[in-house]
MARDOTOR-300733 format. One record per residue (C-alpha): y, x, z. Coordinates in steps of 0.1 Angstrom, whole numbers, plus 2048, in hexadecimal, padded with zeros to 3 digits. Last residue first. Layout:
# residues N
(pt (Y X Z));
...
# end
This chain:
# residues 304
(pt (AB0 3E2 36E));
(pt (AA9 3FB 353));
(pt (A8F 40C 368));
(pt (A85 431 368));
(pt (A6D 434 385));
(pt (A5B 456 388));
(pt (A3C 45B 39E));
(pt (A31 47C 3AC));
(pt (A12 480 3C1));
(pt (A0F 498 3DE));
(pt (9FA 4B6 3E5));
(pt (A04 4C8 3C5));
(pt (9E9 4D8 3B1));
(pt (9EF 4C6 391));
(pt (A15 4C8 396));
(pt (A13 4EE 395));
(pt (A2D 4FD 3AC));
(pt (A14 503 3C7));
(pt (A1C 505 3EC));
(pt (A3C 4F2 3F0));
(pt (A38 4DA 3D3));
(pt (A5A 4CD 3C8));
(pt (A6B 4B5 3E0));
(pt (A8B 4C8 3E1));
(pt (A91 4BC 3BE));
(pt (AAA 4CE 3A7));
(pt (AAE 4BC 386));
(pt (AA1 4C8 365));
(pt (AA8 4DC 346));
(pt (AC5 4F1 34F));
(pt (ADC 4E7 333));
(pt (AD0 4C3 334));
(pt (AE1 4BB 355));
(pt (AD6 49A 363));
(pt (AE3 48C 384));
(pt (AD9 46F 39A));
(pt (AB5 479 39F));
(pt (AB1 465 3BF));
(pt (A91 470 3D0));
(pt (A7D 458 3E5));
(pt (A61 467 3FA));
(pt (A45 44F 402));
(pt (A32 44F 422));
(pt (A12 43B 41D));
(pt (A03 42B 43C));
(pt (A03 407 430));
(pt (A23 3FE 442));
(pt (A33 41D 431));
(pt (A29 40F 40F));
(pt (A3F 3F0 414));
(pt (A5D 406 41F));
(pt (A57 41D 401));
(pt (A58 3FE 3EA));
(pt (A7A 3F4 3F8));
(pt (A87 418 3F4));
(pt (A7A 418 3D0));
(pt (A8C 3F8 3C8));
(pt (AAD 407 3D6));
(pt (AA8 425 3C0));
(pt (AA3 40D 3A3));
(pt (AC9 407 3A2));
(pt (AD3 42A 398));
(pt (AB9 445 396));
(pt (A93 44A 39C));
(pt (A7A 463 3A9));
(pt (A5D 457 3BF));
(pt (A4B 472 3D4));
(pt (A2A 46B 3E4));
(pt (A18 474 404));
(pt (A31 487 41A));
(pt (A51 472 41C));
(pt (A76 475 423));
(pt (A8D 45A 414));
(pt (AAD 45E 3FF));
(pt (AA5 482 3F4));
(pt (AC1 48B 3DC));
(pt (ABE 49C 3BB));
(pt (AD5 4B8 3AF));
(pt (AE9 4BF 390));
(pt (B0C 4B3 398));
(pt (B19 4BD 3BA));
(pt (B25 4A0 3D0));
(pt (B4A 4A2 3DA));
(pt (B5E 496 3F8));
(pt (B80 4A7 3F9));
(pt (B93 486 3FB));
(pt (B7F 47E 41A));
(pt (B6F 45C 41E));
(pt (B4D 469 414));
(pt (B4D 480 433));
(pt (B51 461 449));
(pt (B32 450 43C));
(pt (B35 431 425));
(pt (B1A 418 42C));
(pt (B12 405 40C));
(pt (B20 3E6 3FC));
(pt (B13 3D8 3DB));
(pt (B2E 3CA 3C4));
(pt (B2B 3E4 3A9));
(pt (B05 3E7 3AC));
(pt (AFC 3CD 392));
(pt (B13 3DE 378));
(pt (B01 3FF 37C));
(pt (B16 41F 376));
(pt (B0D 43B 35D));
(pt (B26 457 361));
(pt (B25 46E 342));
(pt (B34 490 349));
(pt (B45 4A7 330));
(pt (B47 4CA 33E));
(pt (B65 4D9 351));
(pt (B5B 4C5 370));
(pt (B77 4B7 386));
(pt (B73 494 379));
(pt (B4D 495 37D));
(pt (B4F 4A2 3A0));
(pt (B66 485 3AA));
(pt (B4F 46C 399));
(pt (B31 47B 3AA));
(pt (B3F 479 3CE));
(pt (B4B 456 3CA));
(pt (B2B 448 3BA));
(pt (B15 45C 3D2));
(pt (B25 44C 3F1));
(pt (B25 42A 3E2));
(pt (B00 428 3D9));
(pt (AEB 42D 3BA));
(pt (AFC 447 3A4));
(pt (AF3 450 380));
(pt (B00 472 376));
(pt (AFE 482 353));
(pt (B0A 4A5 34A));
(pt (B0E 4AA 325));
(pt (B0C 4CB 312));
(pt (AE8 4C6 306));
(pt (AE0 4A1 2FE));
(pt (AC0 495 30E));
(pt (AD0 484 32C));
(pt (AE7 471 314));
(pt (ACB 45D 305));
(pt (AB4 45D 324));
(pt (ACF 44F 33A));
(pt (ADC 436 31F));
(pt (ACD 416 32D));
(pt (AD1 3F8 316));
(pt (ADA 3D5 322));
(pt (AFC 3CC 313));
(pt (AF6 3C1 2F0));
(pt (AD3 3B3 2F7));
(pt (ADE 398 30F));
(pt (AF7 39B 32C));
(pt (AE7 381 343));
(pt (AE4 397 362));
(pt (AE6 3BC 35D));
(pt (AD2 3D6 349));
(pt (ADD 3FA 345));
(pt (AFF 40B 347));
(pt (B21 402 355));
(pt (B3D 41A 34D));
(pt (B47 43F 34C));
(pt (B4E 45B 334));
(pt (B5F 478 347));
(pt (B70 494 335));
(pt (B76 4B9 33C));
(pt (B70 4C7 319));
(pt (B71 4ED 31D));
(pt (B7B 503 2FF));
(pt (B75 528 304));
(pt (B51 525 311));
(pt (B42 534 2F1));
(pt (B54 51B 2DC));
(pt (B33 50B 2D1));
(pt (B29 506 2F6));
(pt (B49 4F5 301));
(pt (B4B 4E1 2E0));
(pt (B28 4D2 2E1));
(pt (B2A 4B5 2F9));
(pt (B4D 4A8 2F1));
(pt (B4F 4A8 2CB));
(pt (B2B 4A4 2BE));
(pt (B1E 490 2DB));
(pt (B39 47A 2EA));
(pt (B4E 478 2CB));
(pt (B31 471 2B4));
(pt (B24 458 2CE));
(pt (B44 443 2CC));
(pt (B37 422 2BE));
(pt (B17 428 2D2));
(pt (B2D 428 2F1));
(pt (B2E 402 2ED));
(pt (B0C 3FF 2FF));
(pt (B1C 414 31A));
(pt (B2F 3F5 325));
(pt (B54 3F1 329));
(pt (B55 416 320));
(pt (B6D 429 336));
(pt (B7B 44B 32C));
(pt (B87 45F 349));
(pt (B9E 47A 33B));
(pt (BA4 49D 349));
(pt (BC0 4AD 336));
(pt (BBF 4D0 327));
(pt (BC3 4CA 301));
(pt (B9D 4C9 2FC));
(pt (B9C 4AD 316));
(pt (BB8 49A 303));
(pt (BA4 49E 2E3));
(pt (B85 48F 2F3));
(pt (B99 472 301));
(pt (BA9 46A 2DF));
(pt (B86 46B 2D0));
(pt (B79 453 2EA));
(pt (B97 43D 2E3));
(pt (B8F 43A 2BE));
(pt (B69 439 2BE));
(pt (B6A 41F 2D9));
(pt (B82 408 2C6));
(pt (B8B 3E8 2D8));
(pt (BAF 3F3 2DD));
(pt (BB8 408 2FB));
(pt (BC8 401 31D));
(pt (BD4 421 32D));
(pt (BD6 42B 352));
(pt (BE9 44C 353));
(pt (C08 446 33D));
(pt (C09 420 344));
(pt (C0E 422 36A));
(pt (BFE 436 387));
(pt (BFE 41D 3A4));
(pt (BFF 3FC 391));
(pt (BE6 409 378));
(pt (BCF 415 393));
(pt (BCD 3F4 3A6));
(pt (BAA 3E9 39C));
(pt (B9A 404 386));
(pt (B76 3F8 38E));
(pt (B80 3D4 389));
(pt (B61 3CD 373));
(pt (B75 3C8 353));
(pt (B8F 3DF 360));
(pt (BAF 3D9 374));
(pt (BBC 3C0 35A));
(pt (BDD 3D3 357));
(pt (BCC 3F5 353));
(pt (BA6 3F9 34C));
(pt (BA5 3DC 332));
(pt (B94 3F2 317));
(pt (B95 417 31F));
(pt (BAA 433 32D));
(pt (BAD 445 34E));
(pt (BC2 464 355));
(pt (BBE 485 367));
(pt (BD7 4A1 35F));
(pt (BEC 497 37D));
(pt (BD1 4A4 394));
(pt (BCE 499 3B8));
(pt (BDA 475 3B5));
(pt (BC5 46E 397));
(pt (BA8 47E 3A9));
(pt (BAC 469 3C8));
(pt (BB0 449 3B4));
(pt (B91 451 39F));
(pt (B7C 456 3BF));
(pt (B8A 436 3CF));
(pt (B82 421 3B1));
(pt (B5F 42F 3B0));
(pt (B5A 427 3D4));
(pt (B6A 404 3D0));
(pt (B51 3FB 3B5));
(pt (B33 409 3C8));
(pt (B3D 3F3 3E6));
(pt (B49 401 406));
(pt (B3C 3F9 42A));
(pt (B4B 40D 447));
(pt (B32 40F 464));
(pt (B38 3F7 480));
(pt (B4A 404 49E));
(pt (B34 40B 4BC));
(pt (B36 3EF 4D6));
(pt (B4B 3F0 4F5));
(pt (B43 3DD 515));
(pt (B52 3C1 529));
(pt (B4A 3AF 54A));
(pt (B46 3CC 563));
(pt (B61 3E2 554));
(pt (B79 3C6 553));
(pt (B74 3BD 577));
(pt (B79 3E2 581));
(pt (B9A 3E3 56E));
(pt (BA5 3C3 580));
(pt (B9C 3D0 5A2));
(pt (BAF 3F1 59D));
(pt (BCD 3DF 58F));
(pt (BD1 3CB 5B0));
(pt (BCC 3A5 5AC));
(pt (BEA 38E 5A5));
(pt (BE6 391 57F));
(pt (BC1 389 581));
(pt (BC8 369 595));
(pt (BE3 35F 57C));
(pt (BCA 362 560));
(pt (BAF 34D 572));
(pt (BC9 332 57B));
(pt (BD5 331 557));
# end
């Protein structure tokens, strides 16, 4: 108390000078957002922006989603736009495809993409092919999303990776984000796209926090579908991956750097079968032939 009363009795100029000498400001910590919350934020913004957008799937409404990705959306938008469905993937996927053909923009959640096999006729023969077969007259703006690939202790029924399956189907766009920034930007672009888009999320990444830059916090933030992203610059070797293995590749690149090998890590988070391949800035500069390229290329497709 004596110290406080002493400060109060001093002239303001002396007190401010004392504070300047003894205290300093630190830079604010970067905002950390989990992949789960980034996807939730992206869907929330698109639901708010366009009344034609709605979400349906098993336990997406009152239970907030099996993995809590749709947390809070049912309370905000109600039963008409956040819809719990029966355990019938073929049924609710078909409803979603029909709604897309009628002009709405459904987000169809599969509790796991392993269960999408029950609805693959709707995904491939109804959604993927209609835009082309109608000569561009009938768009199908639908998003199929959910966890994909192996997780922890989910056995054979929940461990398949469908990136190659859906990536080889003409008419589908497939995205497979790794971090929070990409997850938000890609889900928003997928919802706005007039083509059917498959969003393959990774269950093990849902709870992982990443730095969330200011531009990603904007409601106008989008990441264009169909391009790769350089996560780490390098000159000796290029490693291409997607989803969770991108993190493993960055860890391996850090080890290689200590040995004098500078490894470029490319995140191929989007597949677009209609144009054949992704767009990599790391293609050979001098000679387009991979055999004559000055660097080596390694591809990591992991189910983990």
